[in-house]
C-alpha positions in Angstrom: 69.0 66.5 -30.4 66.5 64.2 -31.5 67.8 64.5 -35.4 71.4 63.6 -34.7 70.3 60.9 -32.1 67.6 59.1 -35.1 70.4 58.9 -37.3 73.1 57.6 -35.1 70.7 54.7 -34.7 70.0 54.1 -38.6 73.6 54.6 -39.7 74.6 51.7 -37.1 71.5 50.1 -37.9 72.4 49.6 -41.8 76.5 48.6 -40.6 74.9 45.4 -38.6 74.0 44.2 -42.3 75.5 41.0 -43.8 76.3 40.4 -47.1 76.7 43.3 -50.3 77.5 46.7 -48.3 76.2 49.5 -50.2 73.2 47.6 -51.6 72.3 46.6 -48.4 73.1 49.9 -46.7 70.9 51.8 -49.3 67.9 49.5 -48.6 67.9 48.4 -44.6 67.9 52.6 -44.7 65.3 53.2 -46.8 63.3 50.5 -45.6 63.8 52.2 -41.6 62.6 55.2 -43.1 58.9 53.5 -42.2 59.1 54.1 -38.9 60.5 57.4 -38.4 58.9 60.4 -37.4 58.7 63.8 -40.0 61.3 65.6 -38.0 64.1 62.2 -37.9 66.7 62.9 -40.7 68.5 60.6 -41.8 71.9 59.4 -42.1 74.1 60.1 -45.5 75.8 56.2 -46.1 77.3 57.2 -49.8 79.5 54.6 -50.6 81.4 56.1 -53.1 82.7 58.3 -50.6 86.5 59.2 -50.8 87.8 57.6 -47.1 90.6 60.7 -47.7 87.8 63.0 -47.2 88.1 65.9 -44.7 86.2 66.1 -41.8 86.6 69.1 -40.8 85.8 70.0 -37.1 82.6 70.6 -35.5 82.1 73.8 -34.2 78.9 75.5 -32.5 75.9 74.9 -32.5 75.5 76.2 -36.2 77.9 73.8 -38.0 75.7 70.7 -36.1 72.8 72.2 -37.5 74.5 72.7 -40.7 75.3 68.9 -41.1 72.0 67.2 -39.7 70.4 69.3 -42.3 72.8 68.6 -45.3 72.5 64.3 -43.9 68.9 64.0 -44.0 69.3 66.3 -48.0 71.7 63.9 -49.6 70.5 60.9 -47.8 67.1 62.0 -49.7 69.1 61.6 -52.9 71.2 58.6 -52.7 68.4 56.8 -51.2 65.0 57.6 -52.7 66.2 57.2 -56.3 66.3 53.8 -57.6 63.1 53.5 -55.8 61.8 56.1 -57.2 62.5 55.4 -61.1 61.2 51.6 -60.0 64.6 50.0 -60.0 64.7 48.5 -56.6 66.6 45.1 -56.7 63.9 42.6 -56.9 64.2 40.4 -53.7 62.5 44.5 -52.6 60.1 45.0 -55.0 57.7 43.1 -53.2 57.9 44.2 -49.6 58.6 48.1 -51.5 55.1 47.4 -52.4 53.4 46.1 -50.0 54.8 48.0 -46.9 51.9 50.8 -46.9 54.0 52.0 -43.7 56.9 52.4 -45.9 54.8 53.8 -48.8 53.9 56.6 -46.2 57.6 57.0 -44.8 59.0 57.4 -47.7 56.6 59.7 -48.4 57.1 62.1 -45.4 61.1 62.3 -46.5 59.5 63.2 -49.5 57.8 66.2 -48.5 59.9 67.3 -45.9 62.8 67.9 -48.4 60.9 69.0 -51.1 63.0 67.4 -54.4 62.6 68.0 -57.7 62.8 66.0 -60.5 61.6 62.2 -59.2 63.4 63.1 -56.0 66.5 64.5 -56.8 67.4 67.5 -55.0 69.1 70.1 -57.4 70.3 74.0 -55.4 68.0 76.8 -55.8 69.1 78.9 -57.9 67.0 81.2 -57.5 69.1 82.5 -54.2 72.3 84.7 -54.3 74.6 85.2 -51.5 73.0 88.1 -50.5 69.6 85.8 -49.7 71.9 82.8 -47.7 69.5 82.2 -44.4 71.4 82.8 -40.6 74.4 83.6 -39.3 77.3 81.8 -41.0 80.2 83.6 -41.8 81.8 84.3 -45.5 85.0 85.9 -45.9 84.7 88.3 -48.8 86.7 91.1 -50.8 84.8 94.0 -52.1 85.7 97.4 -53.3 85.2 100.0 -50.4 82.1 101.7 -51.4 84.4 105.4 -50.4 87.9 104.9 -51.4 87.9 101.9 -54.0 90.5 100.0 -51.9 90.3 96.4 -52.4 89.3 95.9 -48.5 88.2 92.6 -47.2 85.8 91.8 -45.0 83.2 89.2 -43.7 79.5 88.8 -45.2 77.0 87.5 -42.5 73.1 87.5 -44.2 73.1 91.0 -46.5 75.4 92.9 -44.0 79.3 93.2 -45.4 81.6 94.0 -42.0 85.4 95.0 -42.7 87.5 97.2 -40.0 84.5 98.4 -38.3 82.5 99.9 -40.8 79.5 98.0 -42.1 78.1 97.8 -45.7 75.0 96.7 -47.1 75.5 93.9 -49.8 74.2 95.8 -52.4 76.3 99.4 -51.8 79.7 97.2 -52.4 81.4 95.3 -55.4 82.4 92.2 -54.4 86.1 91.0 -55.9 87.2 87.7 -56.5 87.8 86.5 -52.6 91.4 86.0 -52.9 94.8 86.7 -54.3 96.3 83.6 -55.8 100.1 83.1 -56.5 98.7 80.5 -58.8 95.6 78.5 -59.1 96.5 74.0 -59.4 93.8 73.0 -61.4 93.2 68.5 -61.2 91.8 67.8 -65.1 89.5 64.4 -65.6 89.0 64.3 -61.4 85.3 62.9 -62.5 84.9 59.8 -63.8 81.9 60.8 -66.0 83.6 63.7 -66.9 87.0 62.6 -68.6 84.2 59.5 -70.3 82.3 62.2 -71.7 85.3 64.0 -74.0 86.6 60.7 -74.1 89.7 60.2 -71.9 90.2 57.8 -69.0 90.9 58.9 -65.5 94.7 59.1 -64.9 96.7 57.4 -62.3 98.1 60.2 -60.8 96.8 63.4 -60.5 96.3 65.3 -64.3 97.5 68.7 -62.8 98.4 72.1 -64.9 98.7 75.7 -64.0 95.9 79.0 -64.5 98.0 82.6 -63.5 97.3 85.4 -61.2 96.3 87.3 -64.1 93.4 85.0 -65.4 91.9 86.0 -61.7 88.0 87.3 -63.0 85.4 88.3 -60.1 81.5 87.8 -59.7 79.6 90.0 -62.8 82.7 90.1 -64.0 83.2 88.9 -68.3 84.1 86.0 -69.4 86.2 87.6 -72.4 86.0 84.3 -75.0 89.2 83.9 -76.8 89.1 83.7 -80.6 88.5 79.7 -81.2 84.8 78.1 -82.6 84.9 76.2 -78.5 84.8 77.7 -75.7 83.8 75.8 -72.4 82.5 75.7 -69.1 83.5 73.8 -66.0 82.1 74.3 -62.7 84.2 73.4 -59.6 85.8 73.6 -56.5 88.3 75.4 -54.9 90.0 75.0 -52.3 91.8 78.2 -51.1 95.2 77.5 -48.9 95.3 79.6 -45.5 99.5 79.5 -44.8 102.2 78.5 -46.6 103.6 75.1 -47.1 105.8 72.0 -49.1 105.0 68.4 -48.3 101.7 68.7 -46.7 100.8 65.2 -45.6 96.9 64.2 -47.1 96.5 63.4 -43.2 97.5 66.9 -42.4 96.1 68.7 -45.3 93.2 70.1 -43.2 96.3 72.6 -41.3 97.0 74.6 -44.9 93.1 75.1 -45.7 91.6 78.7 -44.7 88.3 78.0 -46.7 86.4 76.9 -50.0 85.0 78.7 -52.8 83.3 78.7 -56.4 85.4 78.5 -59.9 85.0 78.5 -63.4 87.3 76.6 -65.4 87.1 78.3 -68.9 88.6 76.5 -71.6 89.0 76.7 -75.4 88.4 73.0 -76.3 90.1 74.0 -79.7 93.9 74.4 -77.9 93.3 72.1 -75.7 93.3 69.4 -78.5 95.9 70.1 -80.1 98.4 72.0 -77.2 100.0 70.0 -74.7 100.4 72.2 -71.7 97.2 74.0 -71.7 98.2 77.3 -72.0 96.2 79.0 -74.9 93.4 76.3 -73.5 93.5 77.4 -70.1 95.4 80.7 -69.1 93.9 83.4 -71.1 93.4 86.4 -69.4 89.6 85.9 -67.9 89.4 81.9 -67.8 89.6 81.6 -64.0 86.2 83.5 -62.3 86.4 82.6 -59.0 84.3 83.9 -56.2 81.7 84.6 -54.4 82.8 84.2 -51.1 85.3 81.7 -49.4 83.5 79.7 -47.1 85.3 78.5 -44.3 86.7 75.1 -43.7 85.4 75.1 -39.5 82.0 76.1 -41.4 81.8 73.2 -43.9 80.0 70.3 -44.1 81.7 67.6 -47.1 80.6 66.5 -50.1 79.8 69.9 -51.7 76.5 69.7 -53.8 78.4 71.2 -57.8 76.2 73.1 -59.6 76.2 75.1 -62.8 73.3 77.3 -64.5 73.3 78.4 -68.3 70.8 80.8 -69.2 68.2 80.0 -66.6 69.1 75.7 -67.9 71.0 73.2 -65.4 73.9 72.0 -67.1 75.6 70.6 -64.9 75.5 68.9 -61.3 77.8 66.5 -58.7 78.8 66.1 -55.7 82.0 65.9 -54.5 82.3 62.7 -52.7 82.3 61.2 -56.5 86.1 62.8 -56.7 88.4 60.8 -58.2 91.3 61.7 -56.4 90.3 63.3 -52.8 91.3 66.8 -51.7 94.3 65.9 -48.6 95.6 63.4 -52.2 95.7 66.8 -54.1 97.1 68.8 -51.6 99.7 65.9 -50.8 100.5 65.2 -54.4 100.8 69.3 -55.6 102.5 71.1 -52.1 105.2 67.7 -52.4 106.0 69.5 -55.7 106.0 73.0 -55.3 105.0 75.3 -52.1 101.2 76.3 -51.7 101.6 80.3 -50.7 98.2 81.8 -48.8 95.5 82.4 -51.3 96.2 80.2 -53.9 93.6 78.0 -54.8 93.3 74.1 -56.0 90.8 73.6 -58.4 89.1 69.8 -57.6 87.9 68.8 -61.1 84.6 69.6 -62.8 81.9 66.6 -63.2 79.9 65.8 -66.5 78.5 68.3 -68.5 80.7 70.5 -69.8 79.7 72.7 -72.9 79.8 75.4 -75.0 79.3 79.3 -74.0 78.7 81.9 -76.5 78.5 85.6 -76.3 75.7 86.8 -74.3 76.3 83.8 -72.4 74.9 84.5 -69.0 76.9 81.7 -66.7 76.6 80.6 -62.8 78.2 78.1 -60.9 76.3 77.3 -57.8 78.0 75.7 -54.3 75.4 74.9 -51.8 76.8 76.6 -48.4 78.9 79.0 -50.6 76.8 80.6 -53.1 76.8 81.5 -56.7 79.5 83.0 -58.7 77.9 84.4 -62.0 79.9 86.0 -65.2 78.2 87.8 -68.4 80.3 86.5 -71.2 81.7 88.7 -74.1 
């Protein structure tokens, strides 16, 4: 409770500051850290966050604790980066250098968040889905150990529960967490990714489709097409929960079941010459999904999306940087086509895409959802 109270106080304080909102909000909050105790949280004030982002309802103490923890983590990244890199505005440098109490406050926050690489936090890739702590429930599909039939269940900790039976996660084979009739993908929805490929962000969402035959699950092999340049693309995937058509952005949360990880495997050679991207994006095994679905009422935005290739981080981004927000995407797509339960909307990939080769191991990680791991053949 004290964390939430302190977060509210600091957030209200930053809103009273005059002048350049983005700059003042960031640094006034940093200055306020000097008066915070070790156990107090900092509010997340991200000026780039899309105002249309989904605000899922908080239900129970579990969701409240999750939201508090992520506020503190995100605050460290947003507010400490300029100071730790020495890029704070000149008028603030004398204050930052001359305030011992502020320096001590910053160090406390750094220690409490365990930041890495100049204070920025990265996903802990040593943690697999079975190691997720707490009682957060994930929705999964798995092959039943006895019958071998696909079974829907829930994952809590390291136990998979379905139809009155309980299995250890180590004893089941996870399948794609949903069975979509279609996967609607969004291209160039992060400005940095569009720039790295020499493109601009489109005026309207750039949409393309992947068929159900492209879907594979965790640990399934990605089979490369005959091409000199096949890329990985880590993405947050939205899973639709009910049949819908013409959904206003304001009502988008009502049709979402939850969120999962996706890797949009892409043949860049075909993509350069084929305008509809069928060969580039729709081949078999081009849509790894999983490992689980985090339900909407358990989720807290923004999501932290990361990709590691053979143990090395290649992509990292936040869904707060989506050019077109999730509600806008649902409104746009549902105006064109009916969305069915289990359908997937892939929201786009951050910068850092690169080439896959046979023998690689590629992992997509999203905080709160888990790690989607696939070998490459």
